N, C-alpha and C positions, 0 to 999 in steps of 0.2 A: 399369759399359757400365748404364745403364736403357734398361726395354725398358719400349713406353706397349703398350694396347689400344686400339681404336678401334670397339666397338661398332657393327650397327645392322644394317636391313634392304636400305636403296641400291637401296629399290624404285622409280625407277631413281639413281641415283647423278647430283646438282645439283652446283654448282659453290661452293657453300654448304657440303657433303661435303667436298669436294677443297681447300677455305681452312680448315678446319678441321684436315680429314690434313696438311697442307703449313704450317703455323703449329704443330704436334702433332711435326712431322717437325726442327724447327728448336727443339727444348727437347728431345725425345728422341734418346739414342743407337740406337734400334731401335724403325718403329709398327710395330703388323699390321689392317689396316684387318678386322675380324672378321665375317665377315657373317654373316649370324643363320641358316639354311635354315630355317628351322620356322616363323617368327614366328604368332601370333593376326590376322593380316590379309591378306585380300585380294590377292597377289602380282597383278600383273604377268609379274613374267618369272621364269624357274629361279633352284636358288642357283647353278648356275654359269655363265646366262648375267649376273646381279647380279659376277658375280666375275670375267668377263672383262673385263664397263664396265669396273669400278673399275680392274683390273689397265690396260688404257687410259690410263682418268684420270689414275693415279696414274704412271704409266712413268718420270715427271719427276721422279719422286722419290725417291732409290738406297738410300738406309733406310728405305722402307718399300713393304710387301710384304700382300698380300692372302689369307688366305683363310677358309674355310667354319665354320661350324661349326654346331653343335647341344648346347642339353640349358646347365648354368647360363653367365652371364660369368664369377663369377670360377673356376670351373671348366676355364673357355675360357686362360685369363689363365697359372692352374697351368699350364699346358701344355703353355703358349707361350715363358713363363719372363719373364711380363711383371708386375709388380712395380705399375702405375699403369695404371688406366682411363680413357680421356679420354673426354668426351660435349663436343654441342656444346649449346648452351641458345640456342633466337630471340627466348622471350617467359616469359610469369609459369608461364605454362602447363607451359613444357617443365621450370621447376625445379619445381616442385610432385613433378607425376612422377620427376624425376632425384633428389629431394629422400628419398623414400620410396624408390627403387632404393637411392639410398646407402648408409643405412642398413642394407634388407638384405643388402647386401653386406659389411658391412662387420662385424656381425652372421656372417655366409657364412662371410667371411674376412677378418679384423683385419688380416693385413698388405698386403693392397690398396688400394692408396690408388686418388683419386675427387681428378680433374681437371677441371673445365667449363672449357670458353674459352667464349667470347660469341661469337654469331656476328657477326660482319663486317654495316656499314649496310646493305652494297651485298646483302645475304643472308635481313636479320633474315623477312623474311612468310615465305622459301619452303620448299616441303615436297615432295617427291615428286608425293604425293595429288594434291596446285593443277596442278603443272607436267601428268602425265599430262594432267587434262581440258580446261586451256584447248591443251594439242599437240592431243588430241584433239580439241576444237574452232578447233583454224586461227588459234591467237594465237601470236603470235612470242618467245617466249625465250629465241633464240641467246643473249643477255648472263645465261642461268641456267645452261645446262647445255652441257655437253661436245657438240660438232659429231654425235660419232659416236652418244649417245642420244638427242638427235632422232631421228636417222632408225631408232632400235631404235625407238623406240616410236613411230614412225607404220608401221614394218613388224606390229609386233606387234596394234595397234587394224587395220591392212589384215585382220588375219588373222583378225578377232574380226568383220567385219561377215555 
């Protein structure tokens, strides 16, 4: 049985994230979408809110679960019994970032492999931060985000006013 983790901040989850998780679930026996609780980013949602949004978005995938983590990704992988880290790549800049992280993680945990999945063409340009901005400005993003996420972002933006 091969287990993988798909780590990220997921603030909020997009259909691009769902696509990567879905494709990973077809490759690996068990996939844990690991929500990084304390990234150095300005977050809209708490860790628990991000976990809840992801669980709803991924509930159709029986071999995918969602968990929160802090600390190093490789430590999270070991704690969860995962031998693979899954990452999605949208662009060259994603590759450069993941390239550096891959070598650091290999230094820290030589036994854990990295598998990068290219983003599907429909989601190549989608980022959580861009979607939050577009939703806030009243733009239409229903083809890029689960419906419950659009509602959650709108509620958060109303609270910030």
